[in-house]
mmCIF file as Biopython writes it, N, C-alpha, C and O atoms, coordinates in Angstrom:
data_model
#
loop_
_atom_site.group_PDB
_atom_site.id
_atom_site.type_symbol
_atom_site.label_atom_id
_atom_site.label_alt_id
_atom_site.label_comp_id
_atom_site.label_asym_id
_atom_site.label_entity_id
_atom_site.label_seq_id
_atom_site.pdbx_PDB_ins_code
_atom_site.Cartn_x
_atom_site.Cartn_y
_atom_site.Cartn_z
_atom_site.occupancy
_atom_site.B_iso_or_equiv
_atom_site.auth_seq_id
_atom_site.auth_asym_id
_atom_site.pdbx_PDB_model_num
ATOM 1   N N  . MET A ? 1  ? 39.379 1.035   50.723 1.0 0.0 1  A 1 
ATOM 2   C CA . MET A ? 1  ? 38.485 0.173   49.986 1.0 0.0 1  A 1 
ATOM 3   C C  . MET A ? 1  ? 37.906 0.901   48.778 1.0 0.0 1  A 1 
ATOM 4   O O  . MET A ? 1  ? 37.683 0.289   47.734 1.0 0.0 1  A 1 
ATOM 5   N N  . ASP A ? 2  ? 37.664 2.195   48.913 1.0 0.0 2  A 1 
ATOM 6   C CA . ASP A ? 2  ? 37.125 2.955   47.785 1.0 0.0 2  A 1 
ATOM 7   C C  . ASP A ? 2  ? 38.080 2.936   46.602 1.0 0.0 2  A 1 
ATOM 8   O O  . ASP A ? 2  ? 37.652 2.831   45.452 1.0 0.0 2  A 1 
ATOM 9   N N  . VAL A ? 3  ? 39.378 3.036   46.884 1.0 0.0 3  A 1 
ATOM 10  C CA . VAL A ? 3  ? 40.379 3.019   45.810 1.0 0.0 3  A 1 
ATOM 11  C C  . VAL A ? 3  ? 40.378 1.658   45.128 1.0 0.0 3  A 1 
ATOM 12  O O  . VAL A ? 3  ? 40.472 1.584   43.903 1.0 0.0 3  A 1 
ATOM 13  N N  . LEU A ? 4  ? 40.274 0.580   45.901 1.0 0.0 4  A 1 
ATOM 14  C CA . LEU A ? 4  ? 40.241 -0.756  45.317 1.0 0.0 4  A 1 
ATOM 15  C C  . LEU A ? 4  ? 39.015 -0.944  44.433 1.0 0.0 4  A 1 
ATOM 16  O O  . LEU A ? 4  ? 39.100 -1.575  43.379 1.0 0.0 4  A 1 
ATOM 17  N N  . LEU A ? 5  ? 37.884 -0.403  44.853 1.0 0.0 5  A 1 
ATOM 18  C CA . LEU A ? 5  ? 36.663 -0.490  44.055 1.0 0.0 5  A 1 
ATOM 19  C C  . LEU A ? 5  ? 36.829 0.232   42.722 1.0 0.0 5  A 1 
ATOM 20  O O  . LEU A ? 5  ? 36.393 -0.271  41.687 1.0 0.0 5  A 1 
ATOM 21  N N  . VAL A ? 6  ? 37.454 1.400   42.740 1.0 0.0 6  A 1 
ATOM 22  C CA . VAL A ? 6  ? 37.706 2.141   41.501 1.0 0.0 6  A 1 
ATOM 23  C C  . VAL A ? 6  ? 38.649 1.344   40.599 1.0 0.0 6  A 1 
ATOM 24  O O  . VAL A ? 6  ? 38.431 1.267   39.390 1.0 0.0 6  A 1 
ATOM 25  N N  . LEU A ? 7  ? 39.692 0.754   41.178 1.0 0.0 7  A 1 
ATOM 26  C CA . LEU A ? 7  ? 40.618 -0.059  40.379 1.0 0.0 7  A 1 
ATOM 27  C C  . LEU A ? 7  ? 39.870 -1.185  39.674 1.0 0.0 7  A 1 
ATOM 28  O O  . LEU A ? 7  ? 40.118 -1.462  38.500 1.0 0.0 7  A 1 
ATOM 29  N N  . ALA A ? 8  ? 38.970 -1.821  40.378 1.0 0.0 8  A 1 
ATOM 30  C CA . ALA A ? 8  ? 38.227 -2.943  39.805 1.0 0.0 8  A 1 
ATOM 31  C C  . ALA A ? 8  ? 37.188 -2.483  38.785 1.0 0.0 8  A 1 
ATOM 32  O O  . ALA A ? 8  ? 37.117 -3.023  37.682 1.0 0.0 8  A 1 
ATOM 33  N N  . LYS A ? 9  ? 36.390 -1.495  39.150 1.0 0.0 9  A 1 
ATOM 34  C CA . LYS A ? 9  ? 35.287 -1.085  38.282 1.0 0.0 9  A 1 
ATOM 35  C C  . LYS A ? 9  ? 35.719 -0.231  37.098 1.0 0.0 9  A 1 
ATOM 36  O O  . LYS A ? 9  ? 35.291 -0.475  35.970 1.0 0.0 9  A 1 
ATOM 37  N N  . LYS A ? 10 ? 36.548 0.750   37.340 1.0 0.0 10 A 1 
ATOM 38  C CA . LYS A ? 10 ? 36.916 1.688   36.283 1.0 0.0 10 A 1 
ATOM 39  C C  . LYS A ? 10 ? 38.049 1.171   35.408 1.0 0.0 10 A 1 
ATOM 40  O O  . LYS A ? 10 ? 38.057 1.400   34.199 1.0 0.0 10 A 1 
ATOM 41  N N  . HIS A ? 11 ? 39.005 0.475   36.015 1.0 0.0 11 A 1 
ATOM 42  C CA . HIS A ? 11 ? 40.196 0.066   35.280 1.0 0.0 11 A 1 
ATOM 43  C C  . HIS A ? 11 ? 40.227 -1.423  34.970 1.0 0.0 11 A 1 
ATOM 44  O O  . HIS A ? 11 ? 41.117 -1.883  34.255 1.0 0.0 11 A 1 
ATOM 45  N N  . GLY A ? 12 ? 39.265 -2.187  35.497 1.0 0.0 12 A 1 
ATOM 46  C CA . GLY A ? 12 ? 39.201 -3.609  35.206 1.0 0.0 12 A 1 
ATOM 47  C C  . GLY A ? 12 ? 40.347 -4.422  35.787 1.0 0.0 12 A 1 
ATOM 48  O O  . GLY A ? 12 ? 40.677 -5.492  35.276 1.0 0.0 12 A 1 
ATOM 49  N N  . ILE A ? 13 ? 40.952 -3.919  36.851 1.0 0.0 13 A 1 
ATOM 50  C CA . ILE A ? 13 ? 42.070 -4.625  37.480 1.0 0.0 13 A 1 
ATOM 51  C C  . ILE A ? 13 ? 41.510 -5.529  38.577 1.0 0.0 13 A 1 
ATOM 52  O O  . ILE A ? 13 ? 40.876 -5.049  39.516 1.0 0.0 13 A 1 
ATOM 53  N N  . PRO A ? 14 ? 41.746 -6.840  38.458 1.0 0.0 14 A 1 
ATOM 54  C CA . PRO A ? 14 ? 41.196 -7.756  39.468 1.0 0.0 14 A 1 
ATOM 55  C C  . PRO A ? 14 ? 41.955 -7.644  40.792 1.0 0.0 14 A 1 
ATOM 56  O O  . PRO A ? 14 ? 43.064 -8.160  40.927 1.0 0.0 14 A 1 
ATOM 57  N N  . VAL A ? 15 ? 41.361 -6.985  41.738 1.0 0.0 15 A 1 
ATOM 58  C CA . VAL A ? 15 ? 42.025 -6.760  43.022 1.0 0.0 15 A 1 
ATOM 59  C C  . VAL A ? 15 ? 41.726 -7.872  44.025 1.0 0.0 15 A 1 
ATOM 60  O O  . VAL A ? 15 ? 42.290 -7.882  45.119 1.0 0.0 15 A 1 
ATOM 61  N N  . ALA A ? 16 ? 40.849 -8.806  43.666 1.0 0.0 16 A 1 
ATOM 62  C CA . ALA A ? 16 ? 40.520 -9.891  44.585 1.0 0.0 16 A 1 
ATOM 63  C C  . ALA A ? 16 ? 41.571 -10.990 44.565 1.0 0.0 16 A 1 
ATOM 64  O O  . ALA A ? 16 ? 41.672 -11.758 45.522 1.0 0.0 16 A 1 
ATOM 65  N N  . TRP A ? 17 ? 42.356 -11.082 43.497 1.0 0.0 17 A 1 
ATOM 66  C CA . TRP A ? 17 ? 43.429 -12.074 43.473 1.0 0.0 17 A 1 
ATOM 67  C C  . TRP A ? 17 ? 44.461 -11.686 44.511 1.0 0.0 17 A 1 
ATOM 68  O O  . TRP A ? 17 ? 44.488 -10.546 44.973 1.0 0.0 17 A 1 
ATOM 69  N N  . VAL A ? 18 ? 45.287 -12.608 44.868 1.0 0.0 18 A 1 
ATOM 70  C CA . VAL A ? 18 ? 46.271 -12.368 45.915 1.0 0.0 18 A 1 
ATOM 71  C C  . VAL A ? 18 ? 47.384 -11.493 45.341 1.0 0.0 18 A 1 
ATOM 72  O O  . VAL A ? 18 ? 48.437 -11.971 44.917 1.0 0.0 18 A 1 
ATOM 73  N N  . THR A ? 19 ? 47.110 -10.225 45.348 1.0 0.0 19 A 1 
ATOM 74  C CA . THR A ? 19 ? 48.012 -9.252  44.772 1.0 0.0 19 A 1 
ATOM 75  C C  . THR A ? 19 ? 49.095 -8.889  45.777 1.0 0.0 19 A 1 
ATOM 76  O O  . THR A ? 19 ? 48.798 -8.686  46.955 1.0 0.0 19 A 1 
ATOM 77  N N  . PRO A ? 20 ? 50.344 -8.804  45.335 1.0 0.0 20 A 1 
ATOM 78  C CA . PRO A ? 20 ? 51.367 -8.331  46.276 1.0 0.0 20 A 1 
ATOM 79  C C  . PRO A ? 20 ? 50.960 -6.966  46.847 1.0 0.0 20 A 1 
ATOM 80  O O  . PRO A ? 20 ? 50.500 -6.091  46.114 1.0 0.0 20 A 1 
ATOM 81  N N  . ALA A ? 21 ? 51.129 -6.800  48.128 1.0 0.0 21 A 1 
ATOM 82  C CA . ALA A ? 21 ? 50.736 -5.554  48.782 1.0 0.0 21 A 1 
ATOM 83  C C  . ALA A ? 21 ? 51.398 -4.346  48.128 1.0 0.0 21 A 1 
ATOM 84  O O  . ALA A ? 21 ? 50.775 -3.293  47.992 1.0 0.0 21 A 1 
ATOM 85  N N  . GLN A ? 22 ? 52.649 -4.495  47.726 1.0 0.0 22 A 1 
ATOM 86  C CA . GLN A ? 22 ? 53.357 -3.388  47.082 1.0 0.0 22 A 1 
ATOM 87  C C  . GLN A ? 22 ? 52.687 -3.000  45.761 1.0 0.0 22 A 1 
ATOM 88  O O  . GLN A ? 22 ? 52.619 -1.820  45.416 1.0 0.0 22 A 1 
ATOM 89  N N  . THR A ? 23 ? 52.196 -3.996  45.030 1.0 0.0 23 A 1 
ATOM 90  C CA . THR A ? 23 ? 51.503 -3.716  43.771 1.0 0.0 23 A 1 
ATOM 91  C C  . THR A ? 23 ? 50.222 -2.938  44.034 1.0 0.0 23 A 1 
ATOM 92  O O  . THR A ? 23 ? 49.942 -1.957  43.346 1.0 0.0 23 A 1 
ATOM 93  N N  . LEU A ? 24 ? 49.450 -3.361  45.015 1.0 0.0 24 A 1 
ATOM 94  C CA . LEU A ? 24 ? 48.220 -2.631  45.341 1.0 0.0 24 A 1 
ATOM 95  C C  . LEU A ? 24 ? 48.534 -1.203  45.781 1.0 0.0 24 A 1 
ATOM 96  O O  . LEU A ? 24 ? 47.831 -0.264  45.407 1.0 0.0 24 A 1 
ATOM 97  N N  . SER A ? 25 ? 49.579 -1.047  46.566 1.0 0.0 25 A 1 
ATOM 98  C CA . SER A ? 25 ? 49.969 0.302   46.994 1.0 0.0 25 A 1 
ATOM 99  C C  . SER A ? 25 ? 50.361 1.164   45.801 1.0 0.0 25 A 1 
ATOM 100 O O  . SER A ? 25 ? 49.992 2.336   45.727 1.0 0.0 25 A 1 
ATOM 101 N N  . SER A ? 26 ? 51.112 0.580   44.868 1.0 0.0 26 A 1 
ATOM 102 C CA . SER A ? 26 ? 51.516 1.324   43.669 1.0 0.0 26 A 1 
ATOM 103 C C  . SER A ? 26 ? 50.308 1.702   42.830 1.0 0.0 26 A 1 
ATOM 104 O O  . SER A ? 26 ? 50.230 2.815   42.310 1.0 0.0 26 A 1 
ATOM 105 N N  . LEU A ? 27 ? 49.364 0.775   42.699 1.0 0.0 27 A 1 
ATOM 106 C CA . LEU A ? 27 ? 48.150 1.069   41.928 1.0 0.0 27 A 1 
ATOM 107 C C  . LEU A ? 27 ? 47.334 2.176   42.585 1.0 0.0 27 A 1 
ATOM 108 O O  . LEU A ? 27 ? 46.822 3.069   41.910 1.0 0.0 27 A 1 
ATOM 109 N N  . ALA A ? 28 ? 47.220 2.107   43.899 1.0 0.0 28 A 1 
ATOM 110 C CA . ALA A ? 28 ? 46.446 3.117   44.620 1.0 0.0 28 A 1 
ATOM 111 C C  . ALA A ? 28 ? 47.109 4.489   44.523 1.0 0.0 28 A 1 
ATOM 112 O O  . ALA A ? 28 ? 46.421 5.507   44.463 1.0 0.0 28 A 1 
ATOM 113 N N  . ALA A ? 29 ? 48.435 4.519   44.508 1.0 0.0 29 A 1 
ATOM 114 C CA . ALA A ? 29 ? 49.163 5.792   44.475 1.0 0.0 29 A 1 
ATOM 115 C C  . ALA A ? 29 ? 49.320 6.343   43.062 1.0 0.0 29 A 1 
ATOM 116 O O  . ALA A ? 29 ? 49.631 7.520   42.885 1.0 0.0 29 A 1 
ATOM 117 N N  . ALA A ? 30 ? 49.104 5.491   42.047 1.0 0.0 30 A 1 
ATOM 118 C CA . ALA A ? 30 ? 49.266 5.945   40.660 1.0 0.0 30 A 1 
ATOM 119 C C  . ALA A ? 30 ? 48.214 6.995   40.325 1.0 0.0 30 A 1 
ATOM 120 O O  . ALA A ? 30 ? 47.183 7.094   40.990 1.0 0.0 30 A 1 
ATOM 121 N N  . GLY A ? 31 ? 48.485 7.764   39.302 1.0 0.0 31 A 1 
ATOM 122 C CA . GLY A ? 31 ? 47.530 8.778   38.859 1.0 0.0 31 A 1 
ATOM 123 C C  . GLY A ? 31 ? 46.184 8.165   38.521 1.0 0.0 31 A 1 
ATOM 124 O O  . GLY A ? 31 ? 46.059 6.945   38.421 1.0 0.0 31 A 1 
ATOM 125 N N  . ALA A ? 32 ? 45.191 8.997   38.348 1.0 0.0 32 A 1 
ATOM 126 C CA . ALA A ? 32 ? 43.827 8.526   38.104 1.0 0.0 32 A 1 
ATOM 127 C C  . ALA A ? 32 ? 43.632 7.991   36.687 1.0 0.0 32 A 1 
ATOM 128 O O  . ALA A ? 32 ? 42.673 7.264   36.428 1.0 0.0 32 A 1 
ATOM 129 N N  . ASP A ? 33 ? 44.519 8.338   35.779 1.0 0.0 33 A 1 
ATOM 130 C CA . ASP A ? 33 ? 44.400 7.924   34.388 1.0 0.0 33 A 1 
ATOM 131 C C  . ASP A ? 33 ? 44.654 6.421   34.257 1.0 0.0 33 A 1 
ATOM 132 O O  . ASP A ? 33 ? 45.494 5.860   34.962 1.0 0.0 33 A 1 
ATOM 133 N N  . HIS A ? 34 ? 43.926 5.784   33.356 1.0 0.0 34 A 1 
ATOM 134 C CA . HIS A ? 34 ? 44.073 4.346   33.142 1.0 0.0 34 A 1 
ATOM 135 C C  . HIS A ? 34 ? 45.511 3.981   32.759 1.0 0.0 34 A 1 
ATOM 136 O O  . HIS A ? 34 ? 46.022 2.952   33.201 1.0 0.0 34 A 1 
ATOM 137 N N  . ASP A ? 35 ? 46.157 4.798   31.956 1.0 0.0 35 A 1 
ATOM 138 C CA . ASP A ? 35 ? 47.542 4.536   31.561 1.0 0.0 35 A 1 
ATOM 139 C C  . ASP A ? 35 ? 48.486 4.559   32.760 1.0 0.0 35 A 1 
ATOM 140 O O  . ASP A ? 35 ? 49.481 3.835   32.779 1.0 0.0 35 A 1 
ATOM 141 N N  . ASP A ? 36 ? 48.181 5.381   33.752 1.0 0.0 36 A 1 
ATOM 142 C CA . ASP A ? 36 ? 48.979 5.413   34.974 1.0 0.0 36 A 1 
ATOM 143 C C  . ASP A ? 36 ? 48.862 4.084   35.723 1.0 0.0 36 A 1 
ATOM 144 O O  . ASP A ? 36 ? 49.846 3.577   36.262 1.0 0.0 36 A 1 
ATOM 145 N N  . LYS A ? 37 ? 47.659 3.532   35.749 1.0 0.0 37 A 1 
ATOM 146 C CA . LYS A ? 37 ? 47.443 2.244   36.424 1.0 0.0 37 A 1 
ATOM 147 C C  . LYS A ? 37 ? 48.174 1.136   35.668 1.0 0.0 37 A 1 
ATOM 148 O O  . LYS A ? 37 ? 48.818 0.284   36.281 1.0 0.0 37 A 1 
ATOM 149 N N  . LEU A ? 38 ? 48.074 1.147   34.340 1.0 0.0 38 A 1 
ATOM 150 C CA . LEU A ? 38 ? 48.770 0.140   33.549 1.0 0.0 38 A 1 
ATOM 151 C C  . LEU A ? 38 ? 50.279 0.226   33.743 1.0 0.0 38 A 1 
ATOM 152 O O  . LEU A ? 38 ? 50.962 -0.796  33.806 1.0 0.0 38 A 1 
ATOM 153 N N  . ALA A ? 39 ? 50.794 1.442   33.836 1.0 0.0 39 A 1 
ATOM 154 C CA . ALA A ? 39 ? 52.234 1.621   34.043 1.0 0.0 39 A 1 
ATOM 155 C C  . ALA A ? 39 ? 52.665 1.011   35.377 1.0 0.0 39 A 1 
ATOM 156 O O  . ALA A ? 39 ? 53.741 0.420   35.474 1.0 0.0 39 A 1 
ATOM 157 N N  . ALA A ? 40 ? 51.830 1.154   36.398 1.0 0.0 40 A 1 
ATOM 158 C CA . ALA A ? 40 ? 52.152 0.559   37.706 1.0 0.0 40 A 1 
ATOM 159 C C  . ALA A ? 40 ? 52.201 -0.958  37.599 1.0 0.0 40 A 1 
ATOM 160 O O  . ALA A ? 40 ? 53.061 -1.595  38.208 1.0 0.0 40 A 1 
ATOM 161 N N  . LEU A ? 41 ? 51.284 -1.545  36.830 1.0 0.0 41 A 1 
ATOM 162 C CA . LEU A ? 41 ? 51.296 -2.992  36.643 1.0 0.0 41 A 1 
ATOM 163 C C  . LEU A ? 41 ? 52.521 -3.442  35.859 1.0 0.0 41 A 1 
ATOM 164 O O  . LEU A ? 41 ? 53.142 -4.449  36.196 1.0 0.0 41 A 1 
ATOM 165 N N  . VAL A ? 42 ? 52.866 -2.703  34.821 1.0 0.0 42 A 1 
ATOM 166 C CA . VAL A ? 42 ? 54.042 -3.041  34.018 1.0 0.0 42 A 1 
ATOM 167 C C  . VAL A ? 42 ? 55.305 -2.946  34.868 1.0 0.0 42 A 1 
ATOM 168 O O  . VAL A ? 42 ? 56.196 -3.789  34.760 1.0 0.0 42 A 1 
ATOM 169 N N  . ASP A ? 43 ? 55.380 -1.922  35.712 1.0 0.0 43 A 1 
ATOM 170 C CA . ASP A ? 43 ? 56.544 -1.762  36.581 1.0 0.0 43 A 1 
ATOM 171 C C  . ASP A ? 43 ? 56.711 -2.949  37.536 1.0 0.0 43 A 1 
ATOM 172 O O  . ASP A ? 43 ? 57.829 -3.291  37.920 1.0 0.0 43 A 1 
ATOM 173 N N  . ASP A ? 44 ? 55.602 -3.568  37.909 1.0 0.0 44 A 1 
ATOM 174 C CA . ASP A ? 44 ? 55.640 -4.670  38.873 1.0 0.0 44 A 1 
ATOM 175 C C  . ASP A ? 44 ? 55.441 -6.032  38.197 1.0 0.0 44 A 1 
ATOM 176 O O  . ASP A ? 44 ? 55.124 -7.019  38.860 1.0 0.0 44 A 1 
ATOM 177 N N  . GLU A ? 45 ? 55.628 -6.076  36.878 1.0 0.0 45 A 1 
ATOM 178 C CA . GLU A ? 45 ? 55.349 -7.284  36.102 1.0 0.0 45 A 1 
ATOM 179 C C  . GLU A ? 45 ? 56.098 -8.515  36.617 1.0 0.0 45 A 1 
ATOM 180 O O  . GLU A ? 45 ? 55.503 -9.587  36.730 1.0 0.0 45 A 1 
ATOM 181 N N  . ASP A ? 46 ? 57.364 -8.388  36.924 1.0 0.0 46 A 1 
ATOM 182 C CA . ASP A ? 46 ? 58.139 -9.543  37.382 1.0 0.0 46 A 1 
ATOM 183 C C  . ASP A ? 46 ? 57.581 -10.118 38.675 1.0 0.0 46 A 1 
ATOM 184 O O  . ASP A ? 46 ? 57.479 -11.337 38.815 1.0 0.0 46 A 1 
ATOM 185 N N  . ARG A ? 47 ? 57.224 -9.273  39.606 1.0 0.0 47 A 1 
ATOM 186 C CA . ARG A ? 47 ? 56.669 -9.726  40.892 1.0 0.0 47 A 1 
ATOM 187 C C  . ARG A ? 47 ? 55.316 -10.411 40.677 1.0 0.0 47 A 1 
ATOM 188 O O  . ARG A ? 47 ? 55.029 -11.437 41.295 1.0 0.0 47 A 1 
ATOM 189 N N  . ILE A ? 48 ? 54.494 -9.843  39.806 1.0 0.0 48 A 1 
ATOM 190 C CA . ILE A ? 48 ? 53.172 -10.414 39.528 1.0 0.0 48 A 1 
ATOM 191 C C  . ILE A ? 48 ? 53.323 -11.776 38.852 1.0 0.0 48 A 1 
ATOM 192 O O  . ILE A ? 48 ? 52.627 -12.723 39.218 1.0 0.0 48 A 1 
ATOM 193 N N  . GLN A ? 49 ? 54.217 -11.888 37.877 1.0 0.0 49 A 1 
ATOM 194 C CA . GLN A ? 49 ? 54.425 -13.164 37.197 1.0 0.0 49 A 1 
ATOM 195 C C  . GLN A ? 49 ? 54.976 -14.216 38.158 1.0 0.0 49 A 1 
ATOM 196 O O  . GLN A ? 49 ? 54.580 -15.380 38.095 1.0 0.0 49 A 1 
ATOM 197 N N  . ALA A ? 50 ? 55.865 -13.824 39.025 1.0 0.0 50 A 1 
ATOM 198 C CA . ALA A ? 50 ? 56.418 -14.769 40.003 1.0 0.0 50 A 1 
ATOM 199 C C  . ALA A ? 50 ? 55.316 -15.297 40.924 1.0 0.0 50 A 1 
ATOM 200 O O  . ALA A ? 50 ? 55.284 -16.484 41.249 1.0 0.0 50 A 1 
ATOM 201 N N  . LEU A ? 51 ? 54.428 -14.419 41.336 1.0 0.0 51 A 1 
ATOM 202 C CA . LEU A ? 51 ? 53.328 -14.845 42.195 1.0 0.0 51 A 1 
ATOM 203 C C  . LEU A ? 51 ? 52.396 -15.783 41.437 1.0 0.0 51 A 1 
ATOM 204 O O  . LEU A ? 51 ? 51.931 -16.777 41.994 1.0 0.0 51 A 1 
ATOM 205 N N  . CYS A ? 52 ? 52.122 -15.479 40.181 1.0 0.0 52 A 1 
ATOM 206 C CA . CYS A ? 52 ? 51.268 -16.355 39.367 1.0 0.0 52 A 1 
ATOM 207 C C  . CYS A ? 52 ? 51.896 -17.737 39.230 1.0 0.0 52 A 1 
ATOM 208 O O  . CYS A ? 52 ? 51.211 -18.751 39.364 1.0 0.0 52 A 1 
ATOM 209 N N  . ARG A ? 53 ? 53.199 -17.773 38.962 1.0 0.0 53 A 1 
ATOM 210 C CA . ARG A ? 53 ? 53.888 -19.064 38.851 1.0 0.0 53 A 1 
ATOM 211 C C  . ARG A ? 53 ? 53.805 -19.843 40.163 1.0 0.0 53 A 1 
ATOM 212 O O  . ARG A ? 53 ? 53.576 -21.053 40.169 1.0 0.0 53 A 1 
ATOM 213 N N  . HIS A ? 54 ? 53.993 -19.136 41.263 1.0 0.0 54 A 1 
ATOM 214 C CA . HIS A ? 54 ? 53.905 -19.762 42.586 1.0 0.0 54 A 1 
ATOM 215 C C  . HIS A ? 54 ? 52.510 -20.341 42.810 1.0 0.0 54 A 1 
ATOM 216 O O  . HIS A ? 54 ? 52.373 -21.471 43.278 1.0 0.0 54 A 1 
ATOM 217 N N  . LYS A ? 55 ? 51.489 -19.577 42.480 1.0 0.0 55 A 1 
ATOM 218 C CA . LYS A ? 55 ? 50.111 -20.032 42.683 1.0 0.0 55 A 1 
ATOM 219 C C  . LYS A ? 55 ? 49.779 -21.206 41.771 1.0 0.0 55 A 1 
ATOM 220 O O  . LYS A ? 55 ? 49.060 -22.118 42.180 1.0 0.0 55 A 1 
ATOM 221 N N  . LEU A ? 56 ? 50.294 -21.199 40.534 1.0 0.0 56 A 1 
ATOM 222 C CA . LEU A ? 56 ? 50.062 -22.322 39.634 1.0 0.0 56 A 1 
ATOM 223 C C  . LEU A ? 56 ? 50.677 -23.597 40.193 1.0 0.0 56 A 1 
ATOM 224 O O  . LEU A ? 56 ? 50.108 -24.678 40.039 1.0 0.0 56 A 1 
ATOM 225 N N  . ASP A ? 57 ? 51.826 -23.482 40.836 1.0 0.0 57 A 1 
ATOM 226 C CA . ASP A ? 57 ? 52.480 -24.645 41.436 1.0 0.0 57 A 1 
ATOM 227 C C  . ASP A ? 57 ? 51.638 -25.250 42.562 1.0 0.0 57 A 1 
ATOM 228 O O  . ASP A ? 57 ? 51.778 -26.431 42.879 1.0 0.0 57 A 1 
ATOM 229 N N  . GLU A ? 58 ? 50.770 -24.443 43.161 1.0 0.0 58 A 1 
ATOM 230 C CA . GLU A ? 58 ? 49.910 -24.925 44.239 1.0 0.0 58 A 1 
ATOM 231 C C  . GLU A ? 58 ? 48.679 -25.663 43.716 1.0 0.0 58 A 1 
ATOM 232 O O  . GLU A ? 58 ? 47.992 -26.344 44.478 1.0 0.0 58 A 1 
ATOM 233 N N  . CYS A ? 59 ? 48.400 -25.530 42.422 1.0 0.0 59 A 1 
ATOM 234 C CA . CYS A ? 59 ? 47.227 -26.162 41.816 1.0 0.0 59 A 1 
ATOM 235 C C  . CYS A ? 59 ? 47.589 -27.571 41.377 1.0 0.0 59 A 1 
ATOM 236 O O  . CYS A ? 59 ? 48.080 -27.767 40.265 1.0 0.0 59 A 1 
ATOM 237 N N  . THR A ? 60 ? 47.355 -28.535 42.222 1.0 0.0 60 A 1 
ATOM 238 C CA . THR A ? 60 ? 47.799 -29.903 41.956 1.0 0.0 60 A 1 
ATOM 239 C C  . THR A ? 60 ? 46.650 -30.877 41.704 1.0 0.0 60 A 1 
ATOM 240 O O  . THR A ? 60 ? 46.899 -32.046 41.410 1.0 0.0 60 A 1 
ATOM 241 N N  . ASP A ? 61 ? 45.414 -30.431 41.808 1.0 0.0 61 A 1 
ATOM 242 C CA . ASP A ? 61 ? 44.283 -31.323 41.553 1.0 0.0 61 A 1 
ATOM 243 C C  . ASP A ? 61 ? 44.194 -31.653 40.069 1.0 0.0 61 A 1 
ATOM 244 O O  . ASP A ? 61 ? 44.357 -30.778 39.219 1.0 0.0 61 A 1 
ATOM 245 N N  . GLU A ? 62 ? 43.933 -32.936 39.760 1.0 0.0 62 A 1 
ATOM 246 C CA . GLU A ? 62 ? 43.871 -33.370 38.371 1.0 0.0 62 A 1 
ATOM 247 C C  . GLU A ? 62 ? 42.797 -32.651 37.570 1.0 0.0 62 A 1 
ATOM 248 O O  . GLU A ? 62 ? 42.981 -32.407 36.377 1.0 0.0 62 A 1 
ATOM 249 N N  . TRP A ? 63 ? 41.678 -32.308 38.200 1.0 0.0 63 A 1 
ATOM 250 C CA . TRP A ? 63 ? 40.557 -31.725 37.465 1.0 0.0 63 A 1 
ATOM 251 C C  . TRP A ? 63 ? 40.858 -30.328 36.925 1.0 0.0 63 A 1 
ATOM 252 O O  . TRP A ? 63 ? 40.108 -29.824 36.089 1.0 0.0 63 A 1 
ATOM 253 N N  . ILE A ? 64 ? 41.934 -29.694 37.382 1.0 0.0 64 A 1 
ATOM 254 C CA . ILE A ? 64 ? 42.308 -28.379 36.838 1.0 0.0 64 A 1 
ATOM 255 C C  . ILE A ? 64 ? 43.643 -28.418 36.107 1.0 0.0 64 A 1 
ATOM 256 O O  . ILE A ? 64 ? 44.240 -27.376 35.839 1.0 0.0 64 A 1 
ATOM 257 N N  . ALA A ? 65 ? 44.107 -29.611 35.788 1.0 0.0 65 A 1 
ATOM 258 C CA . ALA A ? 65 ? 45.413 -29.747 35.136 1.0 0.0 65 A 1 
ATOM 259 C C  . ALA A ? 65 ? 45.479 -28.965 33.828 1.0 0.0 65 A 1 
ATOM 260 O O  . ALA A ? 65 ? 46.500 -28.345 33.530 1.0 0.0 65 A 1 
ATOM 261 N N  . GLY A ? 66 ? 44.406 -28.987 33.049 1.0 0.0 66 A 1 
ATOM 262 C CA . GLY A ? 66 ? 44.382 -28.256 31.780 1.0 0.0 66 A 1 
ATOM 263 C C  . GLY A ? 66 ? 44.489 -26.758 31.973 1.0 0.0 66 A 1 
ATOM 264 O O  . GLY A ? 66 ? 45.178 -26.077 31.213 1.0 0.0 66 A 1 
ATOM 265 N N  . GLU A ? 67 ? 43.805 -26.237 32.993 1.0 0.0 67 A 1 
ATOM 266 C CA . GLU A ? 67 ? 43.855 -24.805 33.279 1.0 0.0 67 A 1 
ATOM 267 C C  . GLU A ? 67 ? 45.254 -24.386 33.748 1.0 0.0 67 A 1 
ATOM 268 O O  . GLU A ? 67 ? 45.743 -23.311 33.400 1.0 0.0 67 A 1 
ATOM 269 N N  . VAL A ? 68 ? 45.878 -25.248 34.534 1.0 0.0 68 A 1 
ATOM 270 C CA . VAL A ? 68 ? 47.226 -24.955 35.007 1.0 0.0 68 A 1 
ATOM 271 C C  . VAL A ? 68 ? 48.181 -24.922 33.825 1.0 0.0 68 A 1 
ATOM 272 O O  . VAL A ? 68 ? 49.014 -24.022 33.721 1.0 0.0 68 A 1 
ATOM 273 N N  . GLU A ? 69 ? 48.064 -25.888 32.945 1.0 0.0 69 A 1 
ATOM 274 C CA . GLU A ? 69 ? 48.919 -25.933 31.766 1.0 0.0 69 A 1 
ATOM 275 C C  . GLU A ? 69 ? 48.717 -24.695 30.894 1.0 0.0 69 A 1 
ATOM 276 O O  . GLU A ? 69 ? 49.686 -24.132 30.386 1.0 0.0 69 A 1 
ATOM 277 N N  . ALA A ? 70 ? 47.482 -24.276 30.719 1.0 0.0 70 A 1 
ATOM 278 C CA . ALA A ? 70 ? 47.200 -23.064 29.940 1.0 0.0 70 A 1 
ATOM 279 C C  . ALA A ? 70 ? 47.774 -21.830 30.631 1.0 0.0 70 A 1 
ATOM 280 O O  . ALA A ? 70 ? 48.278 -20.924 29.968 1.0 0.0 70 A 1 
ATOM 281 N N  . GLY A ? 71 ? 47.700 -21.794 31.940 1.0 0.0 71 A 1 
ATOM 282 C CA . GLY A ? 71 ? 48.223 -20.661 32.691 1.0 0.0 71 A 1 
ATOM 283 C C  . GLY A ? 71 ? 49.730 -20.555 32.611 1.0 0.0 71 A 1 
ATOM 284 O O  . GLY A ? 71 ? 50.294 -19.461 32.605 1.0 0.0 71 A 1 
ATOM 285 N N  . GLU A ? 72 ? 50.375 -21.715 32.551 1.0 0.0 72 A 1 
ATOM 286 C CA . GLU A ? 72 ? 51.826 -21.712 32.461 1.0 0.0 72 A 1 
ATOM 287 C C  . GLU A ? 72 ? 52.270 -21.203 31.104 1.0 0.0 72 A 1 
ATOM 288 O O  . GLU A ? 72 ? 53.469 -21.126 30.835 1.0 0.0 72 A 1 
#
């Protein structure tokens, strides 16, 4: 949990979203430098985008249609 707190506070990475476990593991194992954390995210970009697309498909309420469209 301490590592997740550092990711959120120091690096601004939102760890509360449904992050693939492998991505969180990569972020936790990456070096302490911010560029190391960004590199881990870039390395896992395809998996993160796929999850975002999947989650957007689950947003079917009319009141968030504009947000879904913007997210896509």
